[in-house]
Backbone as numpy.savetxt, mean C-alpha at the origin, in Angstrom:
# Nx Ny Nz CAx CAy CAz Cx Cy Cz
12.28 -56.96 6.79 11.25 -55.97 6.92 10.27 -56.08 5.76
9.06 -55.94 6.07 8.03 -56.01 5.05 7.80 -54.62 4.47
7.66 -54.57 3.16 7.38 -53.28 2.52 5.90 -52.95 2.64
5.65 -51.69 2.81 4.28 -51.23 2.93 3.74 -50.94 1.54
2.53 -51.34 1.27 1.90 -51.08 -0.02 1.09 -49.79 -0.03
1.14 -49.02 1.06 0.36 -47.78 1.09 1.05 -46.72 0.23
0.28 -45.97 -0.51 0.87 -44.95 -1.37 1.40 -43.77 -0.55
2.41 -43.11 -1.09 2.99 -41.95 -0.44 2.26 -40.70 -0.90
1.86 -39.88 0.05 1.16 -38.64 -0.28 2.20 -37.55 -0.47
2.14 -36.92 -1.62 3.08 -35.83 -1.91 2.40 -34.49 -1.71
3.21 -33.50 -1.42 2.71 -32.15 -1.30 2.60 -31.56 -2.70
1.48 -30.96 -2.99 1.26 -30.37 -4.31 1.58 -28.88 -4.24
2.45 -28.43 -5.11 2.77 -27.02 -5.20 1.86 -26.41 -6.26
0.77 -25.81 -5.78 -0.23 -25.27 -6.70 0.33 -24.11 -7.52
1.23 -23.33 -6.94 1.78 -22.21 -7.70 2.66 -22.68 -8.87
3.24 -23.86 -8.76 4.00 -24.41 -9.88 3.08 -25.00 -10.94
1.98 -25.60 -10.51 1.04 -26.17 -11.46 0.25 -25.11 -12.20
-0.15 -24.07 -11.47 -0.97 -23.00 -12.05 -0.32 -21.65 -11.72
0.59 -21.16 -12.56 1.28 -19.91 -12.26 0.36 -18.69 -12.18
-0.78 -18.74 -12.83 -1.70 -17.61 -12.82 -2.34 -17.42 -11.46
-2.21 -18.37 -10.56 -2.77 -18.20 -9.22 -2.10 -17.06 -8.46
-0.84 -16.79 -8.76 -0.17 -15.67 -8.08 -0.77 -14.33 -8.53
-1.23 -14.25 -9.77 -1.88 -13.03 -10.24 -3.22 -12.84 -9.51
-3.95 -13.93 -9.34 -5.22 -13.86 -8.62 -4.99 -13.45 -7.17
-3.96 -14.00 -6.55 -3.64 -13.66 -5.17 -3.26 -12.19 -5.05
-2.49 -11.67 -6.00 -2.09 -10.27 -5.97 -3.30 -9.36 -6.18
-4.22 -9.75 -7.06 -5.43 -8.95 -7.27 -6.30 -8.93 -6.02
-6.41 -10.09 -5.37 -7.20 -10.16 -4.14 -6.59 -9.26 -3.06
-5.29 -9.20 -3.01 -4.62 -8.33 -2.05 -4.82 -6.86 -2.42
-4.84 -6.56 -3.72 -4.97 -5.18 -4.18 -6.34 -4.60 -3.87
-7.36 -5.43 -3.82 -8.70 -4.92 -3.55 -9.13 -5.18 -2.11
-8.20 -5.51 -1.25 -8.53 -5.75 0.15 -9.04 -4.45 0.78
-10.19 -4.51 1.39 -10.84 -3.33 1.94 -10.00 -2.69 3.04
-9.41 -3.50 3.88 -8.61 -2.97 4.98 -7.41 -2.19 4.45
-6.77 -2.72 3.42 -5.62 -2.01 2.84 -6.05 -0.72 2.15
-7.19 -0.73 1.48 -7.69 0.47 0.82 -8.03 1.56 1.84
-8.65 1.17 2.95 -8.99 2.15 3.99 -7.73 2.70 4.63
-6.76 1.85 4.88 -5.50 2.31 5.46 -4.78 3.26 4.52
-4.78 2.97 3.23 -4.16 3.87 2.25 -4.87 5.21 2.16
-6.19 5.19 2.17 -6.96 6.44 2.12 -6.72 7.28 3.37
-6.64 6.62 4.52 -6.36 7.34 5.77 -4.96 7.96 5.73
-4.01 7.24 5.15 -2.65 7.78 5.03 -2.59 9.00 4.12
-3.32 8.95 3.02 -3.35 10.10 2.10 -4.01 11.30 2.77
-5.12 11.06 3.45 -5.82 12.14 4.14 -4.95 12.75 5.24
-4.27 11.92 6.00 -3.39 12.41 7.05 -2.22 13.22 6.48
-1.70 12.78 5.35 -0.61 13.50 4.70 -1.07 14.89 4.25
-2.25 14.97 3.65 -2.78 16.26 3.21 -3.00 17.19 4.40
-3.56 16.66 5.47 -3.81 17.49 6.65 -2.52 17.99 7.29
-1.52 17.12 7.40 -0.26 17.53 8.01 0.45 18.57 7.14
0.44 18.40 5.82 1.07 19.40 4.95 0.31 20.73 5.02
-0.99 20.68 5.21 -1.77 21.91 5.38 -1.39 22.64 6.66
-1.22 21.89 7.74 -0.80 22.49 9.00 0.60 23.06 8.89
1.49 22.35 8.23 2.85 22.86 8.02 2.82 24.12 7.17
1.98 24.15 6.14 1.85 25.33 5.30 1.33 26.53 6.07
0.35 26.31 6.94 -0.18 27.41 7.75 0.84 27.89 8.78
1.61 26.96 9.31 2.59 27.31 10.34 3.75 28.10 9.77
4.31 27.64 8.67 5.51 28.24 8.13 5.26 29.08 6.88
4.02 29.25 6.52 3.68 30.04 5.33 3.92 31.53 5.56
3.91 32.27 4.49 4.12 33.71 4.59 2.78 34.43 4.53
2.75 35.61 5.05 1.55 36.44 5.03 1.42 37.07 3.64
0.31 36.88 2.92 0.18 37.44 1.57 0.14 38.97 1.57
-0.15 39.59 2.69 -0.20 41.05 2.77 1.15 41.66 3.14
2.14 40.84 3.40 3.47 41.33 3.78 4.21 41.80 2.54
4.62 43.09 2.46 5.32 43.57 1.26 6.68 42.93 1.06
7.38 42.58 2.13 8.68 41.92 1.99 8.53 40.54 1.36
7.48 39.81 1.74 7.26 38.47 1.18 6.93 38.57 -0.31
6.23 39.62 -0.73 5.88 39.80 -2.13 7.14 40.08 -2.95
8.12 40.78 -2.36 9.36 41.08 -3.10 10.20 39.82 -3.27
10.21 38.94 -2.30 11.05 37.74 -2.40 10.44 36.71 -3.37
9.14 36.79 -3.64 8.51 35.85 -4.58 8.78 36.23 -6.02
9.18 37.45 -6.28 9.38 37.90 -7.68 10.69 37.47 -8.22
């Protein structure tokens, strides 16, 4: 068999050569607009749901019995 003189192409692991690339990738993910919008929507939905729960199960401030139990 004849040996081939063509060079072998190796896969380059860029994260091993440049470890700081993972920091850049994490920063790019942290400022992703879609993730920021999804997080803001989650916070807003949480506030709204807790407000509805508070109105549903809250006590009447004019109720004298409720004022006695808060003391």
